[in-house]
C-alpha positions as CSV (number, residue, x, y, z in Angstrom):
1,M,12.5,26.8,-45.3
2,G,15.5,27.3,-47.5
3,D,16.6,25.5,-50.7
4,N,17.0,22.0,-49.2
5,M,13.7,22.2,-47.2
6,L,15.2,20.2,-44.3
7,E,16.6,21.9,-41.2
8,N,18.8,20.5,-38.5
9,T,17.6,20.5,-34.9
10,K,19.8,23.3,-33.5
11,V,17.3,26.2,-33.7
12,M,14.2,24.1,-33.0
13,L,15.6,22.5,-29.9
14,E,17.4,25.6,-28.5
15,T,14.1,27.5,-29.0
16,A,12.2,24.8,-27.2
17,K,14.7,24.9,-24.3
18,K,14.4,28.6,-24.0
19,E,10.6,28.7,-24.2
20,G,9.9,25.6,-22.1
21,Y,8.3,23.1,-24.5
22,A,9.4,20.0,-26.4
23,V,9.6,19.1,-30.1
24,P,8.0,15.8,-31.1
25,H,10.2,13.1,-32.7
26,F,8.0,10.7,-34.6
27,N,9.5,7.6,-36.2
28,I,8.5,7.1,-39.8
29,N,8.0,3.6,-41.1
30,N,6.8,4.1,-44.7
31,L,5.5,6.7,-47.2
32,E,2.0,6.9,-45.7
33,W,3.2,7.5,-42.1
34,T,5.5,10.2,-43.3
35,R,2.6,11.9,-45.1
36,F,0.2,11.6,-42.1
37,I,2.8,13.0,-39.7
38,L,3.8,15.9,-41.9
39,E,0.2,16.9,-42.7
40,E,-0.8,16.8,-39.0
41,C,2.3,18.8,-37.9
42,E,1.5,21.4,-40.6
43,K,-2.1,21.6,-39.4
44,E,-0.9,22.1,-35.8
45,K,1.9,24.4,-36.9
46,S,4.4,22.3,-35.0
47,P,8.1,21.8,-35.9
48,V,8.8,18.1,-36.2
49,I,11.8,15.7,-36.2
50,L,11.2,12.7,-38.5
51,G,13.1,9.8,-37.0
52,V,14.5,6.9,-39.1
53,S,15.9,3.8,-37.4
54,E,18.4,1.7,-39.2
55,G,15.7,-1.0,-39.5
56,A,13.3,1.5,-41.0
57,K,16.0,2.7,-43.4
58,K,16.5,-0.9,-44.6
59,Y,12.7,-1.4,-45.0
60,M,12.5,1.8,-47.0
61,I,15.5,0.7,-49.2
62,G,18.1,3.3,-48.0
63,F,19.0,6.7,-46.7
64,H,18.9,8.4,-50.1
65,T,15.4,7.0,-50.8
66,V,14.1,8.3,-47.5
67,T,15.7,11.8,-48.0
68,E,14.3,12.3,-51.5
69,M,10.9,11.0,-50.4
70,V,10.7,13.4,-47.5
71,K,12.0,16.4,-49.5
72,A,9.5,15.7,-52.3
73,M,6.6,15.4,-49.8
74,I,7.5,18.7,-48.1
75,K,7.4,20.4,-51.5
76,E,4.2,18.7,-52.8
77,L,2.3,19.0,-49.6
78,N,3.4,22.6,-49.1
79,I,4.8,21.9,-45.7
80,T,5.9,25.2,-44.1
81,V,6.8,24.1,-40.5
82,P,10.5,23.2,-39.7
83,V,11.2,19.6,-40.5
84,A,14.4,17.8,-39.5
85,L,15.3,14.3,-40.8
86,H,17.1,12.4,-38.1
87,L,18.9,9.0,-37.9
88,D,17.6,7.4,-34.7
89,H,20.0,5.2,-32.8
90,G,22.9,5.2,-35.3
91,S,24.8,2.1,-34.3
92,S,28.1,3.1,-35.9
93,I,30.2,6.0,-37.1
94,L,29.7,4.6,-40.6
95,A,25.9,4.6,-40.4
96,C,25.9,8.2,-39.2
97,K,28.2,9.3,-42.0
98,E,26.1,7.5,-44.6
99,A,22.9,9.3,-43.3
100,I,24.7,12.6,-43.4
101,D,26.0,12.0,-46.9
102,A,22.5,11.1,-48.0
103,G,21.1,14.5,-46.8
104,F,19.9,13.7,-43.2
105,T,20.1,16.9,-41.2
106,S,20.5,15.3,-37.8
107,V,22.0,12.0,-36.5
108,M,22.2,10.1,-33.2
109,I,25.3,8.2,-32.5
110,D,24.3,5.6,-29.9
111,A,27.6,4.3,-28.5
112,S,26.1,3.9,-25.0
113,K,26.8,0.2,-24.9
114,F,30.5,0.9,-25.1
115,S,32.8,2.2,-22.4
116,L,32.6,5.9,-21.6
117,E,36.0,6.5,-23.3
118,E,34.8,4.7,-26.5
119,N,31.5,6.5,-26.4
120,I,33.3,9.8,-26.2
121,A,35.8,8.9,-29.0
122,M,33.0,7.7,-31.4
123,T,30.8,10.6,-30.7
124,K,33.6,13.1,-31.2
125,E,34.3,11.7,-34.6
126,V,30.7,11.9,-35.6
127,V,30.4,15.5,-34.3
128,Q,33.4,16.6,-36.3
129,Y,32.0,15.1,-39.5
130,A,28.5,16.3,-38.9
131,H,29.3,19.9,-37.8
132,E,31.4,20.4,-41.0
133,R,28.2,19.7,-42.9
134,N,25.8,21.7,-40.8
135,V,24.3,18.5,-39.2
136,T,23.3,18.2,-35.5
137,V,24.3,15.3,-33.3
138,E,22.6,13.6,-30.4
139,A,24.4,11.1,-28.2
140,E,23.3,8.7,-25.5
141,I,24.6,8.0,-22.0
142,G,23.4,5.2,-19.8
143,H,21.2,2.5,-21.3
144,V,17.6,3.1,-22.5
145,G,16.2,-0.4,-22.3
146,G,14.6,-2.5,-25.0
147,E,11.2,-4.0,-25.1
148,E,12.5,-7.1,-23.4
149,D,13.4,-5.0,-20.3
150,G,10.0,-3.4,-19.6
151,I,11.5,-1.5,-16.7
152,A,14.9,0.1,-16.5
153,S,17.4,-1.3,-13.9
154,E,19.4,1.0,-11.6
155,L,22.5,0.2,-13.6
156,A,20.9,1.6,-16.7
157,Y,20.6,5.2,-15.4
158,A,23.0,7.8,-16.7
159,K,25.6,9.0,-14.2
160,V,25.5,12.8,-13.9
161,E,29.3,13.1,-14.1
162,D,29.5,10.8,-17.2
163,A,26.8,12.9,-18.9
164,V,28.8,16.1,-18.2
165,L,32.0,14.6,-19.4
166,L,30.4,13.3,-22.6
167,A,28.8,16.7,-23.3
168,N,32.0,18.7,-22.6
169,S,34.3,16.4,-24.5
170,T,32.4,16.1,-27.7
171,G,30.5,19.2,-28.6
172,I,27.2,17.4,-29.1
173,D,24.1,19.4,-29.7
174,T,21.6,17.3,-27.7
175,L,21.9,14.5,-25.1
176,A,19.8,11.5,-24.4
177,P,20.6,10.4,-20.8
178,A,19.0,7.2,-19.8
179,L,16.7,8.2,-16.9
180,G,14.3,5.3,-16.5
181,S,12.5,5.1,-19.8
182,V,12.4,2.0,-22.0
183,H,11.6,1.4,-25.7
184,G,8.3,-0.4,-26.5
185,I,5.7,-1.2,-23.9
186,Y,6.2,-0.7,-20.2
187,K,5.8,-3.5,-17.7
188,G,4.6,-1.5,-14.7
189,E,5.1,2.2,-14.0
190,P,8.1,3.9,-15.5
191,K,10.4,5.3,-12.8
192,L,11.9,8.5,-14.2
193,D,14.6,10.1,-12.2
194,F,13.7,13.8,-12.4
195,D,16.3,15.0,-9.9
196,R,19.1,13.5,-12.1
197,M,17.4,14.9,-15.2
198,L,17.5,18.4,-13.7
199,K,21.1,18.1,-12.6
200,I,22.2,17.0,-16.1
201,K,20.2,19.8,-17.7
202,E,21.8,22.4,-15.4
203,L,25.4,21.1,-15.7
204,T,25.4,20.5,-19.5
205,N,23.0,23.3,-20.5
206,L,22.0,21.1,-23.5
207,P,18.5,20.3,-24.7
208,L,17.7,16.8,-23.4
209,V,16.0,14.0,-25.2
210,L,13.7,11.4,-23.7
211,H,13.6,8.1,-25.6
212,G,10.8,5.5,-25.1
213,G,8.2,8.3,-24.9
214,S,5.3,5.9,-25.6
215,G,3.4,4.7,-22.6
216,I,4.7,7.3,-20.2
217,P,1.8,9.0,-18.4
218,D,1.1,12.6,-19.5
219,E,1.9,14.1,-16.1
220,L,5.4,12.5,-16.1
221,I,6.1,13.8,-19.6
222,E,5.0,17.3,-18.5
223,K,7.3,17.1,-15.5
224,G,10.1,15.9,-17.8
225,V,9.6,19.0,-20.1
226,N,9.9,21.1,-16.9
227,C,13.2,19.3,-16.1
228,G,14.8,20.0,-19.5
229,I,13.4,17.5,-22.0
230,C,13.2,19.3,-25.3
231,K,12.7,16.3,-27.6
232,L,10.4,13.3,-27.0
233,N,10.8,10.2,-29.2
234,I,7.5,8.6,-30.1
235,N,6.9,5.4,-32.1
236,T,5.1,2.6,-30.3
237,D,2.1,4.8,-29.4
238,L,1.5,5.5,-33.1
239,Q,2.0,1.9,-34.1
240,I,-0.5,0.6,-31.6
241,V,-3.4,3.0,-32.6
242,W,-2.6,2.5,-36.3
243,A,-2.6,-1.3,-36.0
244,K,-5.8,-1.3,-34.0
245,A,-7.6,0.8,-36.6
246,V,-6.4,-1.3,-39.5
247,R,-7.3,-4.5,-37.8
248,T,-10.8,-3.2,-37.1
249,Y,-11.2,-2.1,-40.7
250,L,-10.1,-5.5,-42.1
251,N,-12.4,-7.3,-39.8
252,E,-15.3,-5.1,-40.9
253,N,-14.4,-5.1,-44.6
254,E,-13.4,-8.7,-45.5
255,T,-13.6,-8.2,-49.2
256,V,-11.3,-5.2,-49.4
257,Y,-7.9,-6.0,-50.9
258,D,-6.6,-2.6,-52.0
259,P,-3.4,-1.9,-49.9
260,R,-4.0,1.8,-50.2
261,K,-7.4,1.5,-48.4
262,I,-5.9,-0.8,-45.8
263,I,-3.0,1.4,-44.9
264,K,-5.1,4.5,-45.0
265,A,-7.6,3.0,-42.5
266,G,-5.2,3.9,-39.7
267,E,-4.8,7.6,-40.8
268,K,-7.4,9.2,-38.6
269,T,-6.3,7.6,-35.3
270,L,-2.6,8.1,-36.1
271,K,-3.2,11.8,-36.8
272,E,-5.2,12.1,-33.6
273,K,-2.4,10.6,-31.6
274,V,0.2,12.9,-33.3
275,S,-2.0,15.9,-32.4
276,E,-2.5,14.7,-28.8
277,K,1.3,14.5,-28.4
278,I,2.0,17.9,-29.9
279,H,-0.5,19.5,-27.5
280,L,1.0,17.6,-24.6
281,L,4.5,18.8,-25.4
282,K,3.3,22.4,-25.9
283,S,1.2,22.5,-22.8
284,N,4.0,23.8,-20.7
285,N,4.7,26.6,-23.1
286,R,3.5,29.8,-21.5
287,I,5.2,32.1,-23.9
């Protein structure tokens, strides 16, 4: 795994693209979740991208704390699978630079709410800074909805020509085109545009990322992997099963007050969900 123990996403996603599977991106929210995810990925021999949102960074104190925690865990748990540490939805050039300077190996600059010109300019600046430091960059085009949306509107879908222009103008390593997924819980069936996904894959030749991977039926995820998705972002699915297990444990053990026991009560179901997602994303891999 090299001296710094963390890898960027270049090799893992290019390999996934070539061999027809996807790498899981699990958001980490605390020390325990990081441990559970790393242990399960090691057990399943799966590469993993650990995603950290700016909110999670703030909760866990800062980028440096997260980097040092993850690196120490890789060492002390004897993790041998490739691990990337990724800034999820970096809202500014500054946030991306701070994450890179703290040792993150991959960043996402999410300038999708700006005009295409601004998105390209911001992304370009991040790419230049990142690539000089061997860090990979993901960008977003279109608009992946928030939990308040529940279902993506037609306006939110990425335009093929915009995706191609963003890819060609910036030198990004991966692209997250909005294709009908939303963050959080879906209200109704997700309507993923696979034709558009395939076109973007063919015209950009980049590994594609699907955000809002929780709550999408398995068959649609498998179809997405066939259409170029090489990285699937998962957070809500893990939160739901973990919270349910902890709630049950607390209801059944009213005298327990040790926070370690409480947080650990969700370990089994969280690991089961991690394993389930790894197998789903590998199911297309016929190599």
